[in-house]
BAMARLO-621868 format. One record per residue: x, y, z of N, C-alpha, C in turn; residue in one letter. Coordinates in steps of 0.2 Angstrom, whole numbers, plus 2048, in hexadecimal, padded with zeros to 3 digits. Layout:
N
XYZXYZXYZA ...
This chain:
383
7B57368CB7B573D8C87AE73F8C4X 7AD7478C97AB74A8C97A674D8C0X 79E74A8C079C74C8B979F7528B7X 79E7568BB7A175E8B87AA75E8B5X 7AB75A8BA7B37588B57B57548AEX 7B274F8B17AF74E8A97AD7508A5X 7A97568A77A675989E7AB75D89DX 7AE75F8A07B37638A17BA76389EX 7BD75C8A17C175689C7C1758894X 7BA7568937B875288B7B675A887X 7B575E88A7B47678867BD766885X 7C37688897C676A8887CA764882X 7CA75D8857CA75787F7C775A87AX 7C175F87A7C175B8727C276286DX 7C57688737CA76E86D7D176E86CX 7D376786F7DA76686F7D8762867X 7D675D8667D375A8627D175C85BX 7CD76485E7CA7668577CF76B850X 7CE76884C7D376A8467D3773844X 7DB7748447DD77A8457D977D83DX 7D578383F7D27878387D878D838X 7D878F82F7DC79482D7DB79682AX 7D479A82B7D17A08237D77A4823X 7D97A981D7DD7AE8227D87B281DX 7D57B08197CE7B48157CA7B981BX 7CA7B48207C77B78257C57BC82CX 7C27BF8307C57C38337C97C1838X 7D07C283A7D67C483E7D37C4847X 7D17C88477CB7C684C7C97C1852X 7CB7BF8577CA7BA85D7C27B985EX 7BE7B685C7B67B285F7B27B785AX 7AD7B685F7A87BB85B7A67C385EX 7AA7C38647A67CB8657B07CE866X 7AF7D58697B37DA8697B27E286CX 7B67E28707B57E88767B77EF86EX 7B47F58717B77FB86D7BB800870X 7BE80186F7C88028717C480C875X 7BF80E8737BE8148727BA81287BX 7B481087A7AE81087E7AC80B882X 7B28038807AF8008847A97FC882X 7A77FB87D7A07FC87F7A07F287AX 79D7F087B79F7E887879A7E8873X 79E7E386C79C7E686579C7DE862X 7987DC85E7977D785B79B7D7853X 7A07D38507A57D584E7A07D5846X 79C7D28467997CE83D7957D883CX 7937DB84278C7E18417927E583EX 7977E584579E7EA8437A07EB83FX 7A37E483A7A67E383579E7E882EX 79B7E882F7957EC82C7957F182BX 7977F38317987FA83379F7FF830X 7A17F982E7A97FC82C7AD7FC833X 7AD7F88377B17F88417AD7FF83FX 7A78048407A88098457A580684AX 7A680A84F7A380785779880B856X 79480585879080985978D80C85DX 79380E86378F81186A794816869X 79981786679D81E8667A082185EX 79F81D85A7A381F8557A881E855X 7AC81B8577B581D8587B5816851X 7BB8188507BD8148497C080F84CX 7C180984A7C480284D7C8803846X 7D07FC8477D37FD8447D17F883CX 7CF7FA8377D07F58327D67F382EX 7D57EB82C7D87E68287DC7EC822X 7E07E881E7E17ED8177DB7EC813X 7DA7E68127D57E080E7CD7E4810X 7CD7E58157C67E98187C67F0814X 7CC7F28147CC7F98137CC7F980BX 7CE7F58077CE7F58027C67F4801X 7C57F08027BD7ED7FF7B67F47FEX 7BA7F78047B47FC8067B9805801X 7BE8037FF7BF8087F97BD8077F5X 7BD8017F27BF8017EA7BB7FA7E9X 7B77FB7DF7B37F97DF7B67F07DDX 7AE7EE7DF7AD7E77DE7B27E87D9X 7B57DE7D57B97D97D27BC7E17D0X 7BF7E67D27C47EA7CF7CA7EB7D1X 7CB7E67D67D27EA7DA7D87E47D7X 7DB7E77D57E37E27D17EA7E37D8X 7EA7E17DB7F07DF7DE7F77DF7DBX 7FA7E27DE8047E37DC8057DF7E3X 80C7DD7DD8137DB7E18117D57E8X 80A7D27E68097CE7EC80F7C67EFX 8157C87EB8177C27EC81E7C57EFX 81F7CA7F18247CE7F48247CC7F9X 82C7CB7FD82A7C98078327CA808X 8327CE80D8367CE80F83B7C9812X 8427CA8148487C981684B7CB81CX 8507C881F8517CA8238597CA825X 85A7D281F8617D581E8677D4823X 8637D782A8677D78328697D2836X 8657CD8348637C78388627CB83FX 85D7CC84085C7CD8468587CB848X 8587CE84F8547C48548547CA85DX 84E7C985E84D7CE86484B7C686AX 8437C586B8437C086E83F7BC86BX 8407BE8648407BB85D8427BB85BX 8447B78548467B784D8427BE849X 8447C284683F7C783F83E7C083AX 8417BB83A83E7B68378387B3839X 8387B283E8317AF84382D7B5840X 82D7B88468287BC8468277BE83EX 82A7BF8398277C08348247BA830X 8247B383081E7AF83081A7AF832X 8187AE83C8147B383E80E7B583BX 8157BB83980B7C38348097BF832X 80E7BD82C80A7B98278057B4825X 8087B082D7FE7AA82D7FB7AC82FX 7FB7B28327F77B68367F07BA832X 7F47BE82F7F27C282C7EE7C1821X 7F47BC8237F37BB8197F57C0815X 7FB7C38187FE7C78138067C8811X 80B7C780E8137C88108147CC813X 8127D38118137DA81680E7DE817X 8117E481D80B7E981F8077EE81BX 8087E88148037F18118007ED80AX 7FC7EF8047FA7EB8007F97F17FBX 7FC7F17F47FB7F57F07F87F27EAX 7F67F57E67F27F57DF7EE7FA7DBX 7EB7F77D57E67FB7D47E07FE7D3X 7D98017D27D47FD7D37CF8047CFX 7C78037D07C58097CF7C080A7D5X 7C080F7D67BF8137DE7B78187DAX 7B28157D87AC8167D67AD81B7CFX 7AF8147CD7B38157C47B88187C5X 7BC81C7C97C081F7C77C681A7C8X 7CE81A7C37D18177C47D68197C9X 7D98187CE7DF8177D57E38127D4X 7E88157D77EE8117D87EC8117E2X 7ED80C7E57EA80B7EB7EF8067EEX 7F380A7F57F68087F87F4805800X 7F58018067EF80180A7F17FE810X 7F58008147FB7FE81A7F77F881EX 7F87F48217F37F18277F87F082FX 7F67F18337F87F48397F77ED83CX 7F47E983A7F47E083E7FD7DD83CX 8007DE8368057DC83680C7E0839X 80F7DC83E8137DE8408137E7843X 80A7EA84280A7F284680B7F583FX 80B7F383980B7F78338107F8830X 8167F483681B7FC8358207FC82CX 82280082D82680082582E7FD824X 82F7F68218347F581E8357F6817X 83A7F181583E7F28118377F080BX 8347EC80C82F7EA8078287EF808X 8267F080C8227F580B8257FB808X 8297FE80A82D80380782C8047FCX 82E7FE7FE82F7FA7F382A7FA7F2X 8227F77F781C7F57F181A7FD7EEX 81C8007F381B8097F381980A7F1X 82080B7ED8268107E982480B7E1X 8238077E58208047DC81C8087D8X 8158047E080F8077DE80F80F7D9X 8148167E081281C7DE81681B7D5X 81A8197D48208167CC8198157C9X 81580F7C881280F7C580D8127C2X 8098157C880481C7C680481E7C4X 80B8207C680F8287BF8128287BAX 8138227B781381F7B280C81D7AFX 80581E7B080081D7B07FA8227AFX 7FC8287B37F982C7B47F682A7BBX 7F48267BE7F08267C27F182A7C9X 7EC82D7CE7EC8307D47EE82B7D9X 7F482B7DC7F68277E37F18297EBX 7F08217ED7EC8257F47ED81F7F7X 7F48227FE7F481B8047F381B80AX 7ED81780A7EA8188127F2816814X 7F281B81C7FA81781F7F4815826X 7F88118287F780E8317FE80B832X 80180E83780780B83880D80D83EX 80F80784081380D84881A80F847X 81B80F84282181283F82780C839X 82C80E83A82F80A836833805838X 8357FD8388347F883883D7F883CX 83B7F68438457F88458497F1843X 8457ED84384A7E584284E7E4839X 8497EA8378507EC8308547F3830X 8537F58348597FB8378557FF833X 85F80282F86180782B85B807824X 85A8018238577FF81C85280381CX 84C80182284480382084580B824X 84A80D82484A81482384D81781EX 84F81481A85081681284A814810X 84381480F83E81380B83981880FX 83A81C81383882581583C82980FX 84182780D84482C80684182A7FFX 8438247FD8418217F78398217F7X 8338227FC82E8227FD82D82C7FBX 83282E7FC8308347FD8318387F6X 8388337F183A8367EE8368337E4X 83282D7E682E82C7E18268317E3X 8268327E881F8397E782383E7E6X 8298407E48298467E18298467DBX 82B8407D682A8417CE8248407D0X 81F83F7D381783C7D48138447D2X 8158457DA81284D7D88158527D5X 81A8557D581E85A7D48208577CAX 8238537C88248557C481F8547C0X 81A84A7C28148487BB80F84E7BEX 80F84F7C28098577C580284F7C7X 80284B7CA7FD8487CA7FA8487D1X 7F68457D17F28447DB7F583F7E0X 7F68427E67F883C7EB7F583E7F0X 7F083A7F37EB83A7F97EE8357FFX 7F18388047EF83680B7EA834810X 7EA82C8107E582D8147E782B81BX 7E782E8217EA82A8277E482A82DX 7E782182E7E18218347E681F83BX 7E281C8407E581B8477E9814845X 7EF8138497F48178487F881B843X 7FB82184380082283E80682583FX 80C823842812824847817823840X 81D82784682382684382482883DX 82882383B82D82583582982582DX 82182182E81E823829818829829X 81582E83081683483281D83682FX 82483782E82783C82E82A83B824X 827837820826836818821836816X 81D83281381783380D811833811X 80F83281A80783481980983C81AX 80C83F81880D84781B80D84B815X 81084481081184980980B849804X 8048488067FF84A8007FD84F801X 7FB8507FB7F88567F77F18577FAX 7ED8517FC7E98538037E984E806X 7E985080E7EA84A8137E2848815X 7E08448167D98438197DD83E81DX 7D783E8247D783982B7D083582DX 7D28328307CC8318357CA83583CX 7C583783D7C38398447C983184AX 7CA83984B7CF8378547D282F852X 7D483184A7DD82D84B7E483184EX 7E682B8517EB82E8547F482F84FX 7F583484D7F68388497FF83A84BX 80583784A80A83984E81183984BX 81583B84F81E83A84D820834852X 82283785782483485C820832863X 81F83286681C82D86E818835872X 81483487580E83787881683987DX 81583688081B833887820839886X 82583888182B83987D82C84087CX 82584387C82584987982784E881X 82284C88582185088B82684D890X 82B84988E82E84B892836851890X 83785088783885288583A85B888X 83285B88483286388482E86388BX 82F85F89382B861896826865897X 82386489781C867896814862896X 81186589580985F899806861894X 80885C88E80285F8857FA85B887X 7F685F8847EF85D8857EC856882X 7E78558847E58518847E384C87EX 7E18538797E284D8747E785286DX 7EB8508737F085086D7F4849868X 7F484B8627F684985B7F084285AX 7E984685B7E88438597E2845851X 7E084784A7DF8468477D984F848X 7D784D84D7D485584E7DA85D850X 7DB85A8537E285C8577E6861851X 7E685B84A7EB85C8457E7861841X 7E18608417DE86383A7DC86B83EX 7DE86C8467DD8758477E0876844X 7EB8708467F08768437F187683DX 7EE87183A7F08748347F286F830X 7F48668337F88638317F485C82BX 7EF85E82B7E88598287E3860825X 7E285F81E7DD85F81A7D685E81AX 7D485981D7CC85781F7CC84F825X 7C88518277C684A82D7C084782AX 7C18408287B983F8247B8837829X 7B28368297B282C82C7B0829828X 7B182382A7B481C8257AD81E821X 7A981D8217A081D81E7A1823817X 7A582681C7A682C8147AB82F80FX 7AE8288127B882B80B7B4828807X 7B48248047B28217FE7B18257FAX 7AB8297FC7A68307F87AC8347F7X 7B28377FD7B483D7FB7BA83C7F8X 7BD8367F77C18357F47BF8367ECX 7BB8347ED7B88337E47B683B7E3X 7B483E7E77B28467E57B98487E4X 7BB8497E87C384C7E97C884B7E3X 7C78447E07CC8427DA7C68467D3X 7C08437D47BE8487CF7BB8517CCX 7BC8527D47BD8597D37C585B7D0X 7CC8567D27D08587D07D28567C8X 7CE8517C67CC84E7BF7CB8567BBX 7C985A7BD7C285F7B87C58647BBX 7CB8677BE7CD86D7BF7D186F7BBX 7CF8787B87D18797B47D987B7B4X 7DA87D7AF7E187F7AF7E787D7B2X 7E78777B07ED8707B37F18707B0X 7F88707B17FF8707B08018697ADX 8028687A780485F7A580A85E7AAX 80C85A7A980F8537AC8158547A9X 81C8507AA81F84B7A78238477AFX 8248427AB82983C7AD83083D7ABX 83483D7B283C8417B083F83A7ACX 8448397A784483B7A384B8337A6X 84882E7A584D8257A78488227AFX 8438257AE83F8227B483E81C7B1X 83E8167B683B8117B683580E7B2X 83480C7B082B80B7AC82B8047B1X 8208037AC81C8027B181D7FA7B3X 8237F97B08237F27AF8287F07B6X 8237EA7B98237E77BF8287E27C1X 82B7E07C78317DC7C682F7D17C4X 8297D47C88277C87C68247CC7BCX 8207D17BB8207D37B58267D07AFX 82D7D47B58347D17B08367CB7AEX 8337C97B78357C17B58327BB7B1X 82A7C07B08287BC7AA8297BA7A3X 82C7C17A482F7C379B8367BF798X 8387BE79E83F7BC79F83D7B479EX 8387B07A283A7A87A08327A979AX 8327B079782C7AD78F8337AC78CX 8357B178C83B7B178783E7AB786X 8407A878B8457A178D84179B78AX 83A79D78983579678683379577FX 83679677983579A77582E793770X 83078D77482B78777482578B774X 82078F77B81A79077C819795776X 81179477580E79777280D79C772X 80F7A077C80E7A877C8137AC777X 8177A877981E7AA77481F7AC770X 81B7AB76981A7AE7648177B5763X 8117B276880D7BC76A8117BD76DX 8137BD76F81A7C277381B7C576FX 8207C276A8257C47678227C9761X 81E7C575C8177CA7598187D175BX 8137D27638137D77648177DD766X 81E7D97688227DD76C8277E0760X 8277DC75F8297E07548267E4756X 81E7E575781B7EB75681D7F0757X 81D7F075F8217F47628277F7760X 82D7F475F8317F575C8317F9756X 82D7F87518297FA74C82880074AX 82580275182180875582580F755X 82980A75B83180F75F833812756X 83780C75383A80F74E83B811747X 83281374782E81374082F81073AX 83380973D8338077378327FC73AX 8347F873482E7F27368347EF732X 83A7E973583F7EA73583E7E1737X 8427DC7348417D67398437D473EX 83F7D07428427CE74984A7CB748X 84D7D074C8527CE74F8567CF757X 8567C57568557C375C85D7CA760X 8607CE75E8647CE7618647D3766X 85E7D776085C7E27628597E0765X 8537D776484F7D576C84F7D5773X 8577D27728597D177A85A7D577CX 8607DD77785F7E477885B7E577AX 8547E677784F7EA77A84D7E7783X 84B7E278184B7DF78784E7E478FX 8557E178F8587E47928557EB793X 8557EF78E8547F778E84D7F9793X 8477F37928437F37968437F579BX 8467ED79B8477EB7A384C7EB7AAX 8517EE7A68577EF7AA8567F67AFX 8577F77B48587FA7BA85B8007B9X 85F7FD7B58678047B58678077ADX 8638067AB8668087A386080C7A3X 86381179D85E81579985C813793X 85681879085681378985981A782X 85E81878486481E77E85F81E778X 86081877685C81976F85481E76FX 85182177384C82377384D82D776X 85482C77485783277685583A773X 85183576985083D76584883C768X 84583A76A83E83976E83E839775X 83F83B77883D83C78083A83D781X 83984577C83684A78282F84677FX 82E84577B82684077982483C77CX 82983877E829831780827830786X 82A83578A82A83679182483C797X 82083E79281A842793816840795X 81284179C80D83E79E80784479EX 80284179B7FC84679C7F88467A5X 7F584E7A37F384D7AA7EF8457AAX 7EB8447B07E68427B17E183F7AFX 7DD83D7AA7D883F7A77D18377AAX 
């Protein structure tokens, strides 16, 4: 064996025996360098992240992870995530080259996320907002039942609390592994946005990044009161080749780009990534201070701000009367019942359980507040 062969064998042996390191919080890219998708320039990933993944050579906006976008938009230490534990299942037992459950597990291990969206609240230049950010690294940002549920819960929470909603879209469309269940999310999110925008009179801003296609474009991505986009972002419904074959025409070179859509009136503004936070801040401030705003109302019977996770925590707490937190919870709930009934009464366990079912039940209505429904369901304009 030659010395070169021995060195090569030792190098391979060292790589095989090296401990596997998997840090979900670190960059998911392989190696230290990457190539710009537009001009082909070799870029150092550390410097690229510091520049918000904008190419130094041509200014092209490369894809960002959802965590990086949250860090660039939300003030430090103000992010409060929602529904982190909600994970998709396999209702259709779908299988192509791999089982759907295997694809989900691989994507979750690679990205550190449960599904293709992160939702939560935070401060954007000191302004409280509800933010949802889609992650294209998780199965192409496809919209499944969990993505639809998390975005709907975020919108409903923002409606109850009077917060503006910002959704950063990056998706290949509906998730085919969930079939009709994924298509149902389009209607569910659109219905929640209707209440938020037209009933509660609150602001919704859609930020379109590359790529935004398919069912996402056909639903909430194009329903914003204001629609922003990044430069040269790919935005469309069907693919370019499908449209050309259908129309039997040659499409322009810039077809389905942000600039083309802005020229034809489908976008309101193209904002470079480095100015996006400032643009959102000034837009929300302008909305907040606009005169002659109409006061909105949340329709009677809408589910409150309690989440599934919080509901489960409350139910477990009520089944553990020996805990110290139980008495504190009972005291606060008694005070709440006294405020709602305008009287102070002794604690009644039956009344407590009934009130808890009314508060947490998804199909119940607060019939005992009928006479105060108008007063209790008024949502003031955003302060």
